[in-house]
FIVO-157037 format. One record per residue (C-alpha): x, y, z. Coordinates in Angstrom, 2 decimals. Each point is the difference from the previous one (the first is absolute). Layout:
{x=X | y=Y | z=Z}
...
% end
This chain:
{x=124.28 | y=117.65 | z=179.65}
{x=1.77 | y=1.72 | z=-2.90}
{x=3.57 | y=-0.10 | z=-1.33}
{x=1.52 | y=3.36 | z=-0.86}
{x=3.25 | y=1.32 | z=-1.43}
{x=0.92 | y=3.70 | z=0.09}
{x=3.30 | y=1.31 | z=-1.31}
{x=2.19 | y=1.91 | z=-2.40}
{x=2.47 | y=-1.32 | z=-2.56}
{x=2.36 | y=1.10 | z=-2.76}
{x=-2.88 | y=0.54 | z=-2.42}
{x=-2.27 | y=2.06 | z=2.26}
{x=2.52 | y=2.19 | z=1.82}
{x=3.25 | y=1.81 | z=-0.84}
{x=3.20 | y=-0.99 | z=1.75}
{x=-0.29 | y=3.05 | z=2.26}
{x=-3.20 | y=-1.48 | z=1.47}
{x=1.16 | y=-3.63 | z=0.04}
{x=3.09 | y=0.81 | z=2.02}
{x=-2.08 | y=1.77 | z=2.65}
{x=-2.11 | y=-3.12 | z=0.41}
{x=2.81 | y=-2.55 | z=0.05}
{x=0.04 | y=-2.02 | z=3.22}
{x=2.83 | y=-2.16 | z=1.28}
{x=0.66 | y=-2.32 | z=2.93}
{x=-1.59 | y=1.28 | z=3.19}
{x=-2.22 | y=2.41 | z=-1.93}
{x=-1.75 | y=-2.91 | z=-1.72}
{x=-0.40 | y=-1.88 | z=3.28}
{x=-1.45 | y=3.05 | z=1.74}
{x=-2.37 | y=0.68 | z=-2.92}
{x=-1.30 | y=-3.58 | z=0.05}
{x=-0.49 | y=0.03 | z=3.76}
{x=-1.60 | y=3.44 | z=-0.02}
{x=-2.46 | y=-0.70 | z=-2.80}
{x=-0.88 | y=-3.48 | z=1.30}
{x=-1.10 | y=1.64 | z=3.24}
{x=-2.65 | y=2.09 | z=-1.82}
{x=-3.60 | y=-1.13 | z=0.42}
{x=-0.61 | y=-0.05 | z=-3.76}
{x=2.96 | y=-2.27 | z=-0.80}
{x=0.24 | y=-3.67 | z=0.96}
{x=3.22 | y=-0.92 | z=-1.82}
{x=2.73 | y=2.15 | z=-1.58}
{x=3.05 | y=-0.62 | z=-2.20}
{x=2.22 | y=2.88 | z=-1.19}
{x=2.08 | y=-0.36 | z=-3.16}
{x=2.52 | y=2.81 | z=-0.52}
{x=2.68 | y=-0.10 | z=-2.71}
{x=1.80 | y=2.54 | z=-2.16}
{x=-2.95 | y=-0.11 | z=-2.42}
{x=-3.06 | y=-0.22 | z=2.25}
{x=-1.47 | y=0.32 | z=3.45}
{x=-3.20 | y=-2.00 | z=0.45}
{x=-2.17 | y=-0.97 | z=2.95}
{x=-1.98 | y=-3.23 | z=-0.33}
{x=-2.77 | y=-0.36 | z=2.54}
{x=-2.81 | y=-2.32 | z=1.03}
{x=-2.65 | y=2.45 | z=1.09}
{x=-3.18 | y=0.20 | z=2.02}
{x=-1.22 | y=3.18 | z=-1.69}
{x=1.34 | y=0.94 | z=-3.42}
{x=-0.35 | y=3.78 | z=0.15}
{x=1.27 | y=0.24 | z=3.56}
{x=2.98 | y=-2.19 | z=-0.88}
{x=0.84 | y=2.12 | z=-3.05}
{x=-0.10 | y=3.14 | z=2.13}
{x=2.23 | y=-1.58 | z=2.67}
{x=2.60 | y=-1.05 | z=-2.58}
{x=0.02 | y=3.23 | z=-2.01}
{x=0.23 | y=2.07 | z=3.19}
{x=2.98 | y=-2.06 | z=1.14}
{x=1.73 | y=0.40 | z=-3.37}
{x=-0.49 | y=3.76 | z=0.25}
{x=1.62 | y=-0.06 | z=3.44}
{x=2.94 | y=-2.12 | z=-1.20}
{x=0.65 | y=2.14 | z=-3.08}
{x=-0.66 | y=3.41 | z=1.53}
{x=-2.37 | y=0.70 | z=-2.90}
{x=-3.53 | y=1.24 | z=0.48}
{x=-2.96 | y=-1.84 | z=-1.50}
{x=-0.25 | y=2.36 | z=-2.98}
{x=3.65 | y=-0.64 | z=-0.86}
{x=-0.05 | y=-3.79 | z=0.47}
{x=-3.48 | y=-1.13 | z=-1.10}
{x=0.53 | y=0.63 | z=-3.76}
{x=2.84 | y=-2.55 | z=0.10}
{x=-1.81 | y=-2.68 | z=2.02}
{x=-1.69 | y=-3.03 | z=-1.52}
{x=-2.20 | y=-2.56 | z=1.71}
{x=-1.57 | y=-3.35 | z=-0.86}
{x=-2.25 | y=-2.25 | z=2.02}
{x=-0.93 | y=-3.69 | z=0.24}
{x=0.88 | y=-2.01 | z=-3.15}
{x=1.64 | y=3.03 | z=-1.64}
{x=2.22 | y=0.55 | z=3.06}
{x=1.00 | y=-3.67 | z=0.05}
{x=0.69 | y=0.07 | z=-3.75}
{x=2.15 | y=3.13 | z=0.45}
{x=2.18 | y=-1.70 | z=2.63}
{x=0.40 | y=-3.09 | z=-2.18}
{x=1.00 | y=2.17 | z=-2.99}
{x=2.53 | y=1.83 | z=2.17}
{x=1.51 | y=-3.31 | z=1.17}
{x=0.08 | y=-1.28 | z=-3.60}
{x=1.95 | y=3.06 | z=-1.15}
{x=-2.76 | y=1.39 | z=-2.22}
{x=-0.15 | y=3.30 | z=1.90}
{x=3.76 | y=0.65 | z=0.19}
{x=2.14 | y=2.61 | z=-1.74}
{x=1.80 | y=-2.92 | z=-1.66}
{x=-2.77 | y=-2.45 | z=-0.90}
{x=0.74 | y=-3.44 | z=1.41}
{x=2.75 | y=1.13 | z=2.39}
{x=0.60 | y=-2.48 | z=2.80}
{x=1.02 | y=2.29 | z=2.87}
{x=-3.61 | y=0.87 | z=0.83}
{x=-0.77 | y=-3.61 | z=0.97}
{x=2.46 | y=0.14 | z=2.89}
{x=-1.37 | y=3.40 | z=1.02}
{x=-3.55 | y=-1.40 | z=0.11}
{x=1.26 | y=-2.87 | z=2.15}
{x=1.79 | y=2.40 | z=2.37}
{x=-3.10 | y=2.20 | z=0.33}
{x=-2.10 | y=-3.03 | z=0.91}
{x=2.57 | y=-1.16 | z=2.56}
{x=0.05 | y=3.40 | z=1.72}
{x=-3.81 | y=0.03 | z=0.13}
{x=-0.08 | y=-3.48 | z=1.52}
{x=2.58 | y=1.01 | z=2.62}
{x=-2.01 | y=3.11 | z=0.92}
{x=-3.31 | y=-1.88 | z=0.11}
{x=-1.34 | y=1.80 | z=-3.05}
{x=-0.36 | y=-3.08 | z=-2.21}
{x=-2.25 | y=-2.79 | z=1.14}
{x=-2.40 | y=-2.37 | z=-1.74}
{x=-1.11 | y=1.94 | z=-3.10}
{x=3.21 | y=1.97 | z=-0.63}
{x=2.11 | y=-3.12 | z=0.54}
{x=-2.01 | y=-1.85 | z=-2.64}
{x=0.17 | y=2.94 | z=-2.42}
{x=3.77 | y=0.48 | z=0.30}
{x=0.74 | y=-3.73 | z=-0.09}
{x=-1.83 | y=-0.24 | z=-3.33}
{x=1.68 | y=3.20 | z=-1.23}
{x=3.42 | y=-1.58 | z=0.48}
{x=-1.19 | y=-3.12 | z=-1.78}
{x=-1.24 | y=1.90 | z=-3.05}
{x=3.20 | y=2.06 | z=-0.05}
{x=2.12 | y=-3.13 | z=-0.15}
{x=-2.24 | y=-1.64 | z=-2.61}
{x=0.13 | y=3.11 | z=-2.20}
{x=3.77 | y=-0.22 | z=-0.13}
{x=0.23 | y=-3.77 | z=-0.51}
{x=-2.99 | y=-0.64 | z=-2.28}
{x=0.27 | y=3.07 | z=-2.27}
{x=2.79 | y=2.04 | z=-1.58}
{x=-0.93 | y=3.19 | z=1.86}
{x=3.42 | y=0.09 | z=1.69}
{x=2.04 | y=-0.59 | z=-3.15}
{x=2.93 | y=2.36 | z=-0.48}
{x=0.29 | y=3.04 | z=2.26}
{x=-2.21 | y=-0.87 | z=2.94}
{x=1.23 | y=2.18 | z=2.85}
{x=0.25 | y=3.70 | z=0.71}
{x=3.69 | y=-0.33 | z=0.85}
{x=0.83 | y=-1.62 | z=-3.35}
{x=-2.18 | y=2.52 | z=-1.83}
{x=1.87 | y=2.88 | z=1.67}
{x=3.32 | y=-1.37 | z=-1.23}
{x=-1.36 | y=-0.57 | z=-3.52}
{x=-1.39 | y=3.53 | z=-0.07}
{x=3.31 | y=1.65 | z=0.85}
{x=1.92 | y=-2.34 | z=-2.32}
{x=-2.29 | y=0.98 | z=-2.87}
{x=0.46 | y=3.68 | z=0.80}
{x=3.81 | y=-0.27 | z=0.04}
{x=0.27 | y=-2.44 | z=-2.87}
{x=1.44 | y=-2.66 | z=2.32}
{x=1.66 | y=-0.34 | z=3.39}
{x=3.29 | y=-1.43 | z=-1.22}
{x=2.87 | y=1.83 | z=1.66}
{x=-2.30 | y=1.96 | z=2.32}
{x=0.68 | y=0.37 | z=3.70}
{x=-3.24 | y=-0.49 | z=1.87}
{x=-0.96 | y=0.82 | z=3.56}
{x=-2.93 | y=-1.83 | z=1.60}
{x=-1.35 | y=1.67 | z=3.14}
{x=-2.05 | y=-2.50 | z=2.01}
{x=0.49 | y=-3.76 | z=0.41}
{x=-3.50 | y=-1.26 | z=0.65}
{x=-1.78 | y=-2.38 | z=-2.36}
{x=-0.31 | y=2.77 | z=-2.60}
{x=3.65 | y=0.96 | z=0.31}
{x=1.07 | y=-3.62 | z=-0.33}
{x=-2.11 | y=-0.40 | z=-3.13}
{x=1.51 | y=3.15 | z=-1.49}
{x=3.54 | y=-1.13 | z=0.78}
{x=-0.49 | y=-3.38 | z=-1.68}
{x=-1.62 | y=1.66 | z=-3.02}
{x=2.89 | y=2.49 | z=-0.28}
{x=2.54 | y=-2.79 | z=-0.11}
{x=-1.97 | y=-1.76 | z=-2.74}
{x=-0.19 | y=3.30 | z=-1.94}
{x=3.80 | y=0.29 | z=-0.05}
{x=0.66 | y=2.82 | z=2.48}
{x=3.78 | y=0.42 | z=0.48}
{x=-0.17 | y=0.31 | z=3.77}
{x=-2.78 | y=-0.03 | z=2.55}
{x=0.19 | y=1.47 | z=3.50}
{x=-2.78 | y=-0.68 | z=2.49}
{x=-0.66 | y=2.31 | z=2.95}
{x=-2.24 | y=-0.82 | z=2.94}
{x=-0.40 | y=0.94 | z=3.64}
{x=0.69 | y=-3.64 | z=0.86}
{x=3.42 | y=-0.51 | z=-1.60}
{x=-0.17 | y=-3.79 | z=0.39}
{x=-3.13 | y=-0.08 | z=-2.15}
{x=1.62 | y=2.26 | z=-2.59}
{x=3.00 | y=-2.31 | z=-0.05}
{x=-2.18 | y=-3.09 | z=-0.50}
{x=-1.74 | y=1.62 | z=-2.98}
{x=3.22 | y=1.38 | z=-1.54}
{x=1.75 | y=-3.35 | z=0.36}
{x=-2.53 | y=-1.57 | z=-2.36}
{x=1.40 | y=2.06 | z=-2.89}
{x=3.58 | y=0.55 | z=1.12}
{x=-0.78 | y=3.59 | z=0.98}
{x=0.95 | y=2.26 | z=2.89}
{x=-1.98 | y=0.79 | z=3.14}
{x=-0.05 | y=2.89 | z=2.43}
{x=-2.24 | y=1.75 | z=2.52}
{x=-2.23 | y=2.96 | z=-0.78}
{x=2.56 | y=2.27 | z=1.67}
{x=2.13 | y=-0.54 | z=-3.11}
{x=-2.70 | y=1.38 | z=-2.32}
{x=1.83 | y=3.25 | z=-0.83}
{x=3.23 | y=-1.80 | z=-0.83}
{x=-1.57 | y=-2.51 | z=-2.39}
{x=-2.41 | y=2.51 | z=-1.51}
{x=2.97 | y=1.96 | z=-1.32}
{x=1.12 | y=-2.86 | z=-2.27}
{x=-3.28 | y=-1.54 | z=-1.16}
{x=-1.36 | y=0.22 | z=-3.53}
{x=-3.38 | y=-1.43 | z=1.06}
{x=-1.64 | y=0.10 | z=3.42}
{x=-3.01 | y=-2.22 | z=0.78}
{x=-1.71 | y=0.61 | z=3.33}
{x=-2.53 | y=-2.20 | z=1.76}
{x=0.23 | y=0.50 | z=3.76}
{x=-2.80 | y=0.18 | z=2.52}
{x=1.17 | y=3.34 | z=1.39}
{x=-2.61 | y=2.44 | z=1.26}
{x=1.44 | y=2.88 | z=-2.01}
{x=2.44 | y=0.89 | z=-2.76}
{x=3.59 | y=-1.22 | z=0.24}
{x=1.41 | y=1.87 | z=-2.99}
{x=-0.61 | y=3.72 | z=-0.48}
{x=1.30 | y=2.83 | z=-2.18}
{x=2.69 | y=1.04 | z=2.47}
{x=1.42 | y=-3.52 | z=0.23}
{x=0.14 | y=-0.52 | z=-3.75}
{x=1.49 | y=3.45 | z=-0.62}
{x=2.64 | y=-0.55 | z=2.67}
{x=1.31 | y=-3.37 | z=-1.24}
{x=-0.52 | y=-0.05 | z=-3.77}
{x=2.49 | y=1.45 | z=-2.46}
{x=-1.56 | y=2.49 | z=-2.48}
{x=-0.65 | y=-1.46 | z=-3.42}
{x=-0.18 | y=-3.59 | z=1.20}
{x=-3.45 | y=-1.51 | z=-0.77}
{x=-1.88 | y=-2.13 | z=2.50}
{x=-3.35 | y=-1.77 | z=-0.16}
{x=-2.07 | y=-0.57 | z=3.15}
{x=-2.71 | y=-2.64 | z=0.01}
{x=-2.07 | y=0.42 | z=3.18}
{x=-2.57 | y=-2.76 | z=0.57}
{x=-0.40 | y=0.65 | z=3.71}
{x=-3.24 | y=1.21 | z=1.55}
{x=0.42 | y=2.49 | z=1.62}
{x=2.63 | y=1.17 | z=-2.48}
{x=3.69 | y=-0.27 | z=0.88}
{x=1.05 | y=2.73 | z=-2.46}
{x=-1.26 | y=3.54 | z=0.33}
{x=-1.90 | y=0.89 | z=-3.19}
{x=1.99 | y=3.25 | z=-0.27}
{x=3.15 | y=-2.02 | z=-0.78}
{x=-1.43 | y=-0.35 | z=-3.52}
{x=0.59 | y=3.75 | z=-0.54}
{x=3.79 | y=-0.40 | z=0.26}
{x=2.11 | y=-0.04 | z=-3.20}
{x=0.95 | y=-3.43 | z=-1.42}
{x=-2.45 | y=-1.68 | z=2.38}
{x=-3.02 | y=-2.17 | z=-0.77}
{x=-2.44 | y=-1.20 | z=2.67}
{x=-2.45 | y=-2.79 | z=-0.82}
{x=-2.62 | y=-1.20 | z=2.46}
{x=-2.98 | y=-2.37 | z=0.20}
{x=-2.09 | y=2.22 | z=-2.26}
{x=2.66 | y=-0.36 | z=-2.69}
{x=0.19 | y=-3.74 | z=0.61}
{x=-3.76 | y=-0.30 | z=-0.38}
{x=0.09 | y=1.88 | z=-3.31}
{x=2.88 | y=-2.17 | z=-1.22}
{x=-1.76 | y=-3.22 | z=1.02}
{x=-3.18 | y=1.06 | z=-1.81}
{x=1.84 | y=-0.32 | z=-3.31}
{x=0.66 | y=-3.70 | z=0.53}
{x=-3.34 | y=-0.71 | z=1.61}
{x=-1.61 | y=-1.22 | z=-3.25}
{x=2.19 | y=-3.11 | z=-0.09}
{x=-1.19 | y=-1.08 | z=3.43}
{x=-3.61 | y=1.00 | z=-0.49}
{x=-0.37 | y=-2.93 | z=-2.38}
{x=0.24 | y=-2.22 | z=3.08}
{x=-2.45 | y=1.92 | z=2.16}
{x=-3.11 | y=-1.76 | z=-1.29}
{x=1.32 | y=-3.32 | z=1.31}
{x=0.90 | y=1.58 | z=3.33}
{x=-3.40 | y=1.65 | z=0.30}
{x=-1.63 | y=-3.40 | z=-0.50}
{x=2.06 | y=-1.32 | z=2.91}
{x=-1.04 | y=3.02 | z=2.07}
{x=-3.70 | y=-0.54 | z=-0.81}
{x=0.24 | y=-3.67 | z=0.96}
{x=1.63 | y=0.91 | z=3.29}
{x=-2.61 | y=2.69 | z=0.75}
{x=-2.74 | y=-2.60 | z=-0.47}
{x=1.89 | y=-2.40 | z=2.24}
{x=0.34 | y=2.67 | z=2.67}
{x=-3.74 | y=0.70 | z=-0.09}
{x=-0.82 | y=-3.70 | z=0.29}
{x=2.43 | y=-0.64 | z=2.87}
{x=-1.06 | y=3.14 | z=1.83}
{x=-3.66 | y=-0.99 | z=-0.29}
{x=0.80 | y=-3.47 | z=1.32}
{x=1.88 | y=1.57 | z=2.90}
{x=-3.04 | y=2.12 | z=0.81}
{x=-2.06 | y=-3.21 | z=0.31}
{x=2.51 | y=-1.45 | z=2.46}
{x=-1.40 | y=1.71 | z=3.13}
{x=-3.48 | y=-1.43 | z=-0.68}
{x=1.44 | y=-3.48 | z=-0.59}
{x=2.02 | y=0.28 | z=3.20}
{x=-3.05 | y=1.19 | z=1.98}
{x=-2.10 | y=-2.88 | z=-1.37}
{x=2.63 | y=-2.53 | z=0.99}
{x=0.45 | y=1.62 | z=3.40}
{x=-3.75 | y=-0.22 | z=0.65}
{x=-0.01 | y=-3.68 | z=-1.05}
{x=2.97 | y=-0.71 | z=2.27}
{x=-1.83 | y=1.60 | z=2.93}
{x=-2.93 | y=-2.37 | z=-0.63}
{x=2.31 | y=-3.01 | z=-0.29}
{x=1.80 | y=0.78 | z=3.26}
{x=-3.30 | y=0.64 | z=1.79}
{x=-1.38 | y=-3.37 | z=-1.13}
{x=3.17 | y=-1.86 | z=1.04}
{x=-0.19 | y=1.72 | z=3.42}
{x=-3.69 | y=-0.95 | z=0.30}
{x=0.91 | y=-3.66 | z=-0.30}
{x=3.08 | y=0.31 | z=2.21}
{x=-1.42 | y=-2.22 | z=2.73}
{x=-0.61 | y=-2.81 | z=-2.48}
{x=3.54 | y=0.32 | z=-1.31}
{x=1.71 | y=-0.18 | z=3.39}
{x=0.74 | y=-3.69 | z=-0.41}
{x=1.91 | y=0.48 | z=-3.24}
{x=3.77 | y=-0.15 | z=-0.17}
{x=2.02 | y=3.00 | z=-1.16}
{x=0.39 | y=-1.58 | z=-3.45}
{x=-3.73 | y=-0.64 | z=-0.22}
{x=-0.81 | y=3.55 | z=1.05}
{x=2.43 | y=1.24 | z=-2.69}
{x=-1.76 | y=-2.19 | z=-2.55}
{x=-3.39 | y=1.47 | z=0.94}
{x=1.46 | y=3.51 | z=-0.31}
{x=1.50 | y=-0.77 | z=-3.41}
{x=-3.24 | y=-1.63 | z=-1.17}
{x=-2.18 | y=2.97 | z=0.91}
{x=2.47 | y=2.48 | z=-1.51}
{x=0.09 | y=-2.04 | z=-3.18}
{x=-3.80 | y=0.01 | z=-0.28}
{x=-0.14 | y=3.79 | z=0.45}
{x=2.78 | y=0.57 | z=-2.54}
{x=-1.66 | y=-2.26 | z=-2.57}
{x=-3.35 | y=1.76 | z=0.42}
{x=1.55 | y=3.48 | z=-0.30}
{x=2.45 | y=-0.73 | z=-2.81}
{x=-2.38 | y=0.60 | z=-2.92}
{x=-1.63 | y=3.14 | z=1.50}
{x=3.50 | y=1.41 | z=0.68}
{x=1.16 | y=-0.66 | z=-3.56}
{x=-3.11 | y=1.59 | z=-1.50}
{x=0.17 | y=3.07 | z=2.23}
{x=3.59 | y=0.61 | z=-1.17}
{x=-0.45 | y=-0.82 | z=-3.68}
{x=-3.28 | y=1.90 | z=-0.41}
{x=0.97 | y=3.02 | z=2.08}
{x=-0.77 | y=3.26 | z=-1.78}
{x=-2.72 | y=-1.54 | z=-2.21}
{x=-3.77 | y=0.34 | z=0.50}
{x=-0.22 | y=-3.71 | z=0.88}
{x=2.88 | y=0.42 | z=2.44}
{x=-1.74 | y=2.90 | z=1.70}
{x=-3.17 | y=-2.09 | z=0.39}
{x=2.01 | y=-2.90 | z=1.40}
{x=1.84 | y=2.28 | z=2.41}
{x=-3.26 | y=1.53 | z=1.24}
{x=-1.52 | y=-3.47 | z=0.49}
{x=3.03 | y=-1.28 | z=1.94}
{x=0.07 | y=3.08 | z=2.20}
{x=-3.70 | y=-0.45 | z=0.75}
{x=0.10 | y=-3.79 | z=0.57}
{x=3.07 | y=0.13 | z=2.24}
{x=-1.09 | y=3.23 | z=1.74}
{x=3.16 | y=1.85 | z=-1.07}
{x=-0.13 | y=3.78 | z=0.24}
% end
């Protein structure tokens, strides 16, 4: 058995590639189910965010599993192997586990220490469990990943200051404009990212905030938090005409704002800044060619965040120590789990012998009352459990060591376990 991660992220691939690999909702579920059905893959979890798409797998055959995953990513993206492979990275076994733990801890994010990724890791695990992709090994790995992610944020200062992409996006545009005081801001999208942006805008002093969303009730809930306005996406043209800043973060399949729309509703000579942190992008890149128009996207956000990365990197050594501890813990618990089938088989064989011996003396026990028969049953079970307790403990604790392998071989031979 081997653990494998294959993926692309904001450091290995441009936004144009990332957005072609972004999976949402049913696409993630179908990918998990499809890959888990492959002969080379035993367990599969798919993590897809605006900054990465990664497949974590428990594999039977490493090379076959890598081929299955990379082929599927080519199919999803519409890219051929020559176009996609230069952007792919892969890790296996301890390195793959360490990578997941670093992702959950925020070490691998655009904004180091950001907290949004922890919820995304949790959601990815939940989808995999629902689809039958995550079982024993993946469940252990992702449970420990969430633990190390929480510890990183409570036991170190990695999350101090700007610790979310949504807050970073607001800080980036505020820095570019000098401040947001007196600015009219339009937020397109009211998911978790949109809500974070809206709250950050209010704290940054935006004069007015309008939130648009397909589900108007959700837009209203988010806007109410900051005393803003809410409307449906059908009002996009109307509100776009008056906005000084537009931040977009929907889950739409394609662009919502194009050159024709902006040209039609904006007055000449009136500047506007678009900050598009959606993947795929909500704003057509050609909008940036219009006069008095600036378009910033995740690539710009990554470059902006790199400037403040040094402050957070001082905390990464402490986080990496937590990650290393958790990787060791995973290896120990996984090894113990691998000993469990042998322990169970040994106990099952002993129980078969116990039952057979009780049955052999059945005629002599006929005169016993029900309570007495129960006492005999409890007595014999207790003897078996006492005898097997120490061998069971040693098989688990020494699993993966040379002594453990010798003990396992001896038990299998003595108890005739195949």
